[in-house]
C-alpha positions as CSV (number, residue, x, y, z in Angstrom):
1,M,52.8,145.2,92.6
2,S,51.9,144.1,89.1
3,D,55.3,145.5,87.8
4,V,57.4,143.3,90.1
5,V,55.3,140.2,89.1
6,A,55.9,141.0,85.5
7,A,59.6,141.5,86.1
8,D,59.8,138.1,87.9
9,A,58.0,136.4,85.0
10,A,60.1,138.1,82.3
11,H,63.6,137.9,83.9
12,L,64.1,136.0,87.1
13,W,65.2,132.4,86.9
14,H,64.5,130.7,90.3
15,P,66.7,127.9,91.8
16,F,65.2,124.5,92.4
17,T,62.0,125.5,90.5
18,R,60.0,124.0,87.7
19,Q,59.7,127.2,85.8
20,R,56.7,126.2,83.7
21,D,54.7,125.7,86.9
22,H,56.0,128.8,88.8
23,D,53.6,131.5,89.8
24,P,55.4,134.8,89.8
25,A,52.8,136.3,92.0
26,R,53.8,134.0,94.9
27,M,56.1,136.4,96.6
28,V,56.6,137.5,100.1
29,A,57.1,141.2,100.8
30,S,57.9,141.4,104.5
31,G,58.3,139.4,107.7
32,D,57.7,139.8,111.4
33,G,58.4,137.1,114.1
34,A,57.5,133.7,112.7
35,W,55.3,135.2,109.9
36,V,55.8,136.6,106.4
37,T,53.3,138.7,104.4
38,D,52.7,138.3,100.7
39,L,52.0,140.9,98.1
40,D,48.3,140.8,98.8
41,G,48.8,141.4,102.5
42,R,48.1,137.9,103.5
43,R,50.1,136.6,106.5
44,L,51.6,133.1,106.4
45,L,53.3,131.2,109.2
46,D,56.8,130.4,108.0
47,G,57.0,126.8,108.9
48,F,60.4,126.4,107.2
49,S,62.3,129.4,108.5
50,G,63.1,130.7,105.0
51,L,65.4,127.8,104.1
52,W,66.2,126.2,107.4
53,S,67.9,129.5,108.3
54,V,65.7,132.4,109.7
55,N,65.9,130.7,113.1
56,L,65.4,133.9,115.2
57,G,62.5,135.0,113.1
58,Y,62.0,138.2,111.0
59,G,62.3,141.8,112.1
60,R,65.2,141.4,114.5
61,A,66.3,145.0,115.1
62,D,69.4,143.9,117.1
63,I,70.8,142.0,114.1
64,V,69.9,144.7,111.7
65,A,71.6,147.3,113.9
66,A,74.8,145.2,114.2
67,I,75.0,144.9,110.4
68,H,74.4,148.7,110.0
69,R,77.1,149.6,112.5
70,Q,79.6,147.4,110.7
71,L,78.6,148.8,107.3
72,E,79.4,152.3,108.7
73,T,82.7,151.2,110.2
74,L,84.2,148.7,107.7
75,P,81.8,147.4,105.0
76,S,84.3,145.1,103.3
77,A,87.7,143.5,104.1
78,S,89.6,140.6,102.6
79,L,91.1,138.0,104.9
80,F,93.8,137.3,102.3
81,G,96.9,138.0,104.4
82,Q,95.1,140.4,106.7
83,G,92.1,140.4,109.0
84,H,89.6,142.5,110.8
85,P,88.4,142.6,114.5
86,T,84.9,141.3,113.8
87,A,86.1,138.1,112.1
88,A,88.6,137.5,114.9
89,R,86.0,137.9,117.6
90,L,83.6,135.6,115.7
91,A,86.2,132.9,115.3
92,E,86.9,133.0,119.0
93,R,83.1,132.7,119.8
94,I,82.7,129.8,117.3
95,A,85.6,127.9,118.8
96,A,84.2,128.3,122.3
97,L,80.9,126.9,121.3
98,S,82.1,124.0,119.1
99,P,82.5,120.5,120.6
100,G,85.8,119.6,122.3
101,G,89.0,120.2,120.4
102,L,87.5,122.0,117.4
103,N,89.4,125.2,117.6
104,R,90.4,126.5,114.1
105,V,87.8,128.4,112.1
106,F,87.8,129.0,108.3
107,L,85.2,131.5,107.3
108,S,83.4,131.4,104.0
109,L,80.2,132.7,102.5
110,Q,77.7,129.9,102.4
111,G,77.3,126.2,103.3
112,A,78.3,125.0,99.9
113,Q,81.6,126.7,100.3
114,A,82.1,125.2,103.7
115,V,81.6,121.7,102.1
116,E,84.1,122.5,99.4
117,T,86.6,123.7,102.0
118,A,86.2,120.5,104.0
119,M,86.7,118.3,100.9
120,K,89.9,120.2,100.1
121,L,91.1,120.1,103.7
122,A,90.6,116.4,104.0
123,R,92.7,115.6,100.9
124,L,95.4,118.2,101.8
125,Y,95.6,116.9,105.4
126,W,96.5,113.4,104.3
127,R,98.9,114.8,101.6
128,A,100.6,116.9,104.3
129,R,101.1,113.7,106.3
130,G,102.6,111.9,103.3
131,R,99.5,109.8,102.6
132,T,99.0,110.9,99.1
133,D,96.7,108.0,98.1
134,K,94.1,108.9,100.7
135,T,91.8,111.0,98.5
136,I,88.4,109.2,98.5
137,I,85.5,111.1,100.1
138,V,82.6,108.9,101.4
139,T,79.1,110.2,101.4
140,R,75.7,108.6,101.8
141,D,72.5,107.9,99.9
142,R,70.0,110.8,100.3
143,A,72.8,113.1,101.4
144,Y,72.6,116.8,100.6
145,H,75.8,118.8,100.8
146,G,75.1,121.9,98.7
147,T,75.2,122.6,95.0
148,A,78.7,123.7,94.3
149,Y,80.4,121.1,92.1
150,G,82.1,119.3,94.9
151,G,78.8,119.2,96.9
152,T,76.9,118.1,93.8
153,S,79.4,115.2,93.4
154,L,78.6,114.2,97.0
155,Q,74.9,114.4,96.5
156,G,73.0,111.2,97.5
157,I,69.9,112.8,96.0
158,A,69.9,111.5,92.5
159,A,67.7,114.3,91.1
160,N,70.3,116.9,92.2
161,R,73.3,115.0,90.9
162,L,72.5,113.1,87.7
163,P,71.7,116.1,85.5
164,F,75.3,117.4,86.0
165,E,77.3,114.2,85.6
166,P,80.1,113.4,85.1
167,T,80.8,114.6,88.6
168,L,84.1,114.6,90.5
169,P,85.9,111.3,90.8
170,G,87.0,109.9,94.1
171,V,83.5,109.8,95.7
172,R,81.9,106.7,97.2
173,R,78.4,106.2,98.7
174,I,77.1,104.1,101.6
175,G,73.5,103.6,102.7
176,A,71.5,106.2,104.6
177,P,70.6,105.6,108.2
178,H,66.9,105.5,107.4
179,P,64.9,103.3,109.7
180,Y,61.7,103.7,107.7
181,R,63.4,102.7,104.4
182,C,66.5,100.8,105.5
183,R,67.9,98.8,102.6
184,S,69.6,96.4,105.1
185,C,66.4,95.6,107.1
186,A,63.1,94.0,106.0
187,G,60.1,96.3,105.7
188,P,59.4,99.7,107.0
189,R,60.3,100.5,110.7
190,P,62.2,97.3,111.5
191,A,61.8,96.1,115.1
192,S,65.5,96.1,115.6
193,C,68.4,98.0,114.1
194,T,71.7,96.2,113.4
195,L,73.5,99.5,112.3
196,A,74.3,97.6,109.1
197,C,74.2,101.0,107.3
198,A,77.1,102.2,109.4
199,D,79.0,99.0,108.9
200,E,78.9,99.5,105.1
201,L,81.8,101.9,105.8
202,E,83.8,98.9,107.0
203,T,83.0,96.9,103.9
204,L,83.9,99.9,101.7
205,V,87.3,100.2,103.5
206,E,88.0,96.5,102.9
207,R,87.2,96.9,99.2
208,E,89.0,100.2,98.6
209,G,91.8,99.9,101.1
210,R,92.2,102.0,104.2
211,D,95.1,103.9,102.6
212,R,92.7,105.4,100.0
213,I,89.8,106.7,102.2
214,A,90.3,110.3,103.3
215,A,87.0,111.3,104.9
216,V,83.4,110.5,105.6
217,I,80.9,113.4,105.4
218,V,77.6,113.1,107.2
219,E,74.6,115.2,108.1
220,P,74.0,114.2,111.8
221,V,70.3,114.6,111.0
222,M,69.6,114.3,107.3
223,G,67.6,117.2,106.0
224,S,66.7,117.5,102.3
225,G,67.0,113.8,101.8
226,G,63.9,113.2,103.9
227,V,64.4,114.6,107.4
228,I,66.0,111.4,108.8
229,P,67.3,111.3,112.4
230,P,69.8,108.4,112.8
231,P,69.2,105.3,114.8
232,D,70.7,105.0,118.3
233,G,74.4,104.3,118.2
234,Y,74.8,105.1,114.5
235,L,77.1,108.2,114.8
236,R,79.2,106.5,117.5
237,R,79.7,103.5,115.3
238,L,80.9,105.8,112.4
239,R,83.2,107.6,114.8
240,E,84.7,104.3,115.9
241,L,85.2,103.1,112.3
242,C,86.8,106.3,111.3
243,D,89.2,106.1,114.2
244,R,90.0,102.5,113.5
245,H,90.8,103.1,109.8
246,E,92.3,106.6,110.1
247,V,89.5,108.4,108.3
248,L,88.4,112.0,109.0
249,L,84.8,112.4,110.1
250,V,83.1,115.6,108.7
251,A,79.8,116.6,110.3
252,D,77.8,118.8,107.9
253,E,75.7,120.9,110.4
254,V,74.8,123.6,107.9
255,M,71.1,122.9,108.6
256,T,71.2,121.5,112.2
257,G,73.9,123.6,113.8
258,L,73.4,126.5,116.2
259,G,70.4,125.2,118.1
260,R,68.0,123.7,115.6
261,T,68.0,120.4,117.4
262,G,67.8,121.7,120.9
263,R,71.5,121.7,121.5
264,W,74.2,123.9,120.0
265,F,75.1,121.1,117.5
266,A,73.3,117.9,116.6
267,V,76.5,115.9,117.3
268,D,76.1,116.9,120.9
269,H,73.1,114.6,121.3
270,F,75.2,111.6,120.3
271,G,78.4,112.3,122.3
272,V,80.4,112.4,119.1
273,V,83.1,115.0,118.2
274,P,83.9,115.1,114.5
275,D,87.3,116.1,113.0
276,V,85.7,118.8,110.9
277,L,82.4,120.7,111.7
278,L,80.5,122.7,109.1
279,M,77.9,125.5,109.9
280,A,76.1,128.2,108.0
281,K,72.4,129.1,107.6
282,G,71.5,129.7,111.3
283,L,75.0,131.2,112.0
284,T,73.6,134.7,111.1
285,G,69.9,133.9,111.7
286,G,69.4,134.0,108.0
287,Y,70.1,137.7,107.9
288,M,73.5,137.6,106.0
289,P,75.4,134.8,104.1
290,L,78.2,133.3,106.2
291,A,79.6,129.8,106.8
292,A,82.4,128.2,108.9
293,T,84.5,125.1,108.5
294,V,85.9,124.3,112.0
295,T,88.6,121.8,112.7
296,T,91.1,120.6,115.3
297,D,94.6,122.0,116.0
298,A,96.0,118.7,114.8
299,V,94.5,119.1,111.3
300,Y,95.3,122.8,111.2
301,E,98.9,122.3,112.2
302,A,99.4,119.4,109.7
303,V,98.3,121.6,106.8
304,T,99.9,124.9,107.9
305,G,103.1,123.2,108.9
306,R,103.9,122.4,105.3
307,D,107.0,124.1,103.9
308,T,105.6,125.6,100.7
309,A,106.6,128.5,98.5
310,G,103.2,130.1,98.9
311,A,100.0,129.6,100.9
312,E,99.8,126.2,102.6
313,F,96.0,126.1,102.0
314,P,95.5,127.9,98.7
315,T,91.7,128.4,98.8
316,G,89.3,131.2,99.6
317,N,86.8,133.7,98.1
318,T,86.5,137.4,97.9
319,W,83.7,137.6,100.5
320,D,85.2,135.1,103.1
321,G,84.8,136.7,106.6
322,H,82.6,139.5,105.2
323,P,82.5,142.1,108.0
324,P,78.7,142.7,108.0
325,S,78.1,139.0,107.9
326,C,80.4,138.5,110.9
327,A,78.6,141.2,112.7
328,A,75.3,139.5,112.0
329,A,76.7,136.3,113.4
330,L,77.9,137.9,116.6
331,A,74.5,139.5,117.2
332,T,72.9,136.1,116.5
333,L,75.1,134.3,118.9
334,D,74.3,136.9,121.5
335,A,70.6,136.5,121.0
336,L,70.8,132.7,121.1
337,E,72.7,132.9,124.4
338,N,71.0,135.8,126.2
339,E,67.4,134.7,125.2
340,R,68.2,131.0,125.9
341,L,66.8,130.1,122.5
342,V,68.7,126.8,122.2
343,E,67.0,125.7,125.4
344,R,63.7,127.0,124.1
345,V,64.0,124.7,121.1
346,A,64.5,121.8,123.5
347,E,61.4,122.9,125.4
348,L,59.2,123.3,122.3
349,A,60.4,120.1,120.6
350,P,57.8,117.7,122.4
351,L,54.9,120.0,121.5
352,F,56.1,120.3,117.9
353,A,56.4,116.6,117.7
354,A,52.9,116.1,119.2
355,R,51.4,118.5,116.6
356,L,52.9,116.6,113.7
357,R,52.1,113.2,115.2
358,R,48.4,114.0,115.1
359,L,48.8,112.9,111.4
360,E,49.9,109.4,112.4
361,G,47.4,106.7,111.6
362,R,45.7,108.9,108.9
363,P,45.3,107.5,105.4
364,G,48.5,107.9,103.3
365,V,50.8,108.9,106.2
366,G,53.6,106.4,106.2
367,D,56.0,108.0,108.7
368,V,56.3,111.1,110.9
369,R,59.9,112.1,111.9
370,T,61.0,114.9,114.2
371,F,64.2,116.0,116.0
372,G,64.2,119.3,117.8
373,L,62.4,121.8,115.6
374,I,62.9,119.7,112.5
375,G,60.0,117.6,111.1
376,G,59.1,115.5,108.2
377,V,55.8,113.9,107.1
378,E,56.1,111.1,104.5
379,L,53.1,110.4,102.4
380,V,52.8,106.9,100.9
381,K,50.4,105.0,98.6
382,D,50.4,101.9,100.8
383,V,50.9,102.4,104.6
384,A,51.4,98.7,105.2
385,T,54.3,98.3,102.8
386,G,55.6,101.8,102.6
387,E,55.1,101.9,98.8
388,P,55.6,105.5,97.8
389,Y,53.2,107.5,95.6
390,P,54.5,107.6,92.0
391,P,56.5,110.8,91.4
392,E,54.0,112.1,88.8
393,T,51.4,112.4,91.5
394,G,53.4,115.1,93.3
395,A,52.1,114.1,96.7
396,A,54.3,116.3,98.8
397,A,54.0,119.3,96.4
398,R,50.2,119.0,96.7
399,F,50.4,118.9,100.5
400,A,52.7,121.9,100.5
401,G,50.3,123.8,98.2
402,H,47.3,123.2,100.4
403,C,49.4,124.3,103.4
404,R,50.2,127.6,101.7
405,R,46.6,128.1,100.7
406,L,45.7,127.7,104.4
407,G,48.4,130.1,105.6
408,L,51.5,127.9,106.3
409,I,54.8,127.6,104.4
410,V,56.3,124.1,104.4
411,R,58.7,122.5,101.9
412,P,58.2,119.4,99.6
413,L,61.4,117.4,99.4
414,A,63.1,115.9,96.4
415,D,61.8,112.4,97.2
416,G,58.4,113.6,96.1
417,G,56.6,112.2,99.2
418,T,58.0,114.0,102.2
419,V,57.0,117.4,103.5
420,A,59.6,119.1,105.7
421,L,59.1,121.7,108.5
422,A,61.5,123.8,110.5
423,P,59.8,126.7,112.3
424,P,61.7,129.6,113.8
425,F,63.0,129.2,117.4
426,V,60.7,132.1,118.4
427,V,57.5,130.3,117.3
428,S,54.9,130.4,120.1
429,E,52.9,127.4,121.4
430,A,49.8,128.9,119.9
431,E,51.5,129.1,116.6
432,L,52.6,125.5,116.8
433,T,48.9,124.6,117.5
434,H,47.9,126.5,114.4
435,L,50.6,124.7,112.4
436,G,49.2,121.4,113.5
437,D,45.6,122.4,112.6
438,V,46.7,123.5,109.1
439,L,48.6,120.2,108.5
440,A,45.5,118.2,109.4
441,E,43.3,120.2,107.1
442,A,45.9,120.1,104.3
443,H,46.3,116.4,104.7
444,T,42.5,115.9,104.2
445,A,42.5,118.0,101.1
446,T,45.5,116.2,99.7
447,M,44.1,112.7,100.2
448,E,40.8,113.8,98.5
449,E,42.9,114.7,95.5
450,L,45.2,111.6,95.5
451,E,42.6,109.0,96.4
452,G,39.5,110.6,95.0
């Protein structure tokens, strides 16, 4: 395989990668179940499901067969003014699974496009209702909403946004619902939560004016910003504020949707129905690119009821509703339902949490956060105060490097101190025990390096 290593080094520019440190030999060649195999034949437990996405594991013959059948029948079809049966069936399935009232499905290729579609939809909805000044999109600190230019503008992760500024106007930020690092509460893990982070929306509305705020976009459980489950009551408070001030609530479930939290959607845990719901990644089990922006009949009818010379919603891409991707999604939904994999995530979640929480109380472990099969371990220099390690130490990257050396793939996040995990839904209890053992050993090795 020396030729492909050389080709990688000579030509391939990797996303989100510090190229000078990149090892072109660090490739994976195949996968089976919850495992991948590298070029040297070494097996690694994929503790991150590709990129929060290969939820059903590798080697799913049923999904591959569905894609193959669709390729033989109709490999490509535009949804511009026409349709195809696979997209129609998929839209019907998505509408049936989505929380109450979300019935209209706009298909695109990836999560970033679902975010762009939601931003356009929010502004066009209010324009269609004659509220042309309602254009501001509210996002949050630590938010991740993809890397298209709209999503980059919404980024609450400074490292992902600042290099590309100036970004789009009409974006405002409020605080993240981060109990361990709440800027409204004193010290890490406050004993009580006032939901002041949610009430920042109220303050923002008072400052900007309710006639200017179009939408609030939130990840129900924040992912790349640190794996942050919200405090109790947070999403309900946001929903109440949005209703009070006539603001659309957009739930970005690109990462959490389709079972990752132990329910079909993370918002289901909190009894909240958004006005717009985004999904991607797990929609096809990671086997093909596909995303969906789902909204209510009310939003759909306001936009499509406009009397225009052309399309009422003039947006879309060549590959929207790509037939093989839709076939992969239908096969994925079949597997999730027939094999009760969403329920399985709920059953495995306590064991997964227990394996990660073995690290609590160890030196340098500030916080361990889990929700369903999503986990984050935050390393800190001072456990008592939550003081982070300086970025130049690369604490999370070191931890992830030791995990990989020991046969486990995890992901260091942009904050420099948090390691994220999201194993496939098909992971076994024995594999979760192995995952916990590797984390413990990797932690010891990392602390030896950081603390000497």
